[in-house]
C-alpha positions as CSV (number, residue, x, y, z in Angstrom):
1,M,39.5,-19.1,20.1
2,E,37.5,-22.4,20.4
3,R,37.5,-24.3,17.1
4,V,33.8,-25.4,16.1
5,A,33.4,-28.5,14.0
6,W,30.7,-28.2,11.2
7,T,28.7,-31.4,11.1
8,D,26.8,-32.5,8.0
9,E,23.4,-31.6,10.3
10,R,25.0,-28.1,11.1
11,L,25.7,-27.6,7.3
12,D,22.2,-28.5,6.2
13,D,20.6,-26.5,8.7
14,M,22.7,-23.3,8.0
15,S,21.8,-24.1,4.2
16,R,18.2,-24.4,5.1
17,R,18.2,-21.1,6.7
18,M,20.1,-19.3,3.9
19,D,17.4,-20.6,1.5
20,A,14.7,-19.4,3.8
21,G,16.4,-16.0,4.3
22,F,16.7,-15.7,0.2
23,D,13.1,-16.7,-0.3
24,R,12.1,-14.1,2.2
25,L,14.3,-11.4,0.2
26,D,12.9,-12.7,-3.2
27,R,9.2,-12.2,-1.7
28,D,10.2,-8.7,-0.3
29,F,11.7,-7.6,-3.7
30,R,8.5,-8.8,-5.8
31,E,6.1,-7.0,-3.4
32,L,8.4,-3.8,-3.5
33,R,8.4,-4.1,-7.3
34,I,4.6,-4.4,-7.5
35,E,4.2,-1.1,-5.2
36,L,6.8,0.9,-7.2
37,R,4.7,-0.2,-10.4
38,E,1.4,1.2,-9.0
39,E,3.3,4.3,-7.5
40,I,4.6,5.0,-10.9
41,K,1.1,4.5,-12.7
42,E,-0.3,6.9,-10.2
43,L,2.4,9.5,-10.8
44,R,2.0,9.3,-14.5
45,V,-1.9,9.9,-14.0
46,H,-1.0,12.9,-12.0
47,I,1.3,14.1,-14.7
48,N,-0.9,13.5,-17.3
49,R,-3.7,15.7,-15.5
50,V,-1.5,18.6,-14.5
51,S,0.3,18.9,-18.2
52,G,-3.3,18.6,-19.8
53,G,-4.3,21.4,-17.7
54,L,-1.6,23.6,-18.5
55,M,-2.2,22.9,-22.3
56,V,-5.8,23.9,-21.8
57,G,-4.7,27.0,-20.0
58,V,-2.2,28.0,-22.5
59,I,-4.7,27.5,-25.4
60,A,-7.2,29.3,-23.9
61,T,-4.8,32.4,-23.0
62,V,-4.0,32.3,-26.6
63,F,-7.4,32.4,-27.9
64,L,-8.6,35.0,-25.4
65,H,-5.9,37.5,-25.5
66,G,-4.5,36.7,-28.7
67,S,-0.7,36.2,-30.0
């Protein structure tokens, strides 16, 4: 197996590439977090609508048919 020498320039280049990769991951995670927050907000709206409709249905049934 050939032995490779790591010069300062090669180490600096590797460091820059790793920093760029971590920056890209940070951006991706931030974007994902924003998307998830929006989807959770939408889900809460749907849950509130469905549960509100169910409550109205139950109350109407109790008043119309008695308990």
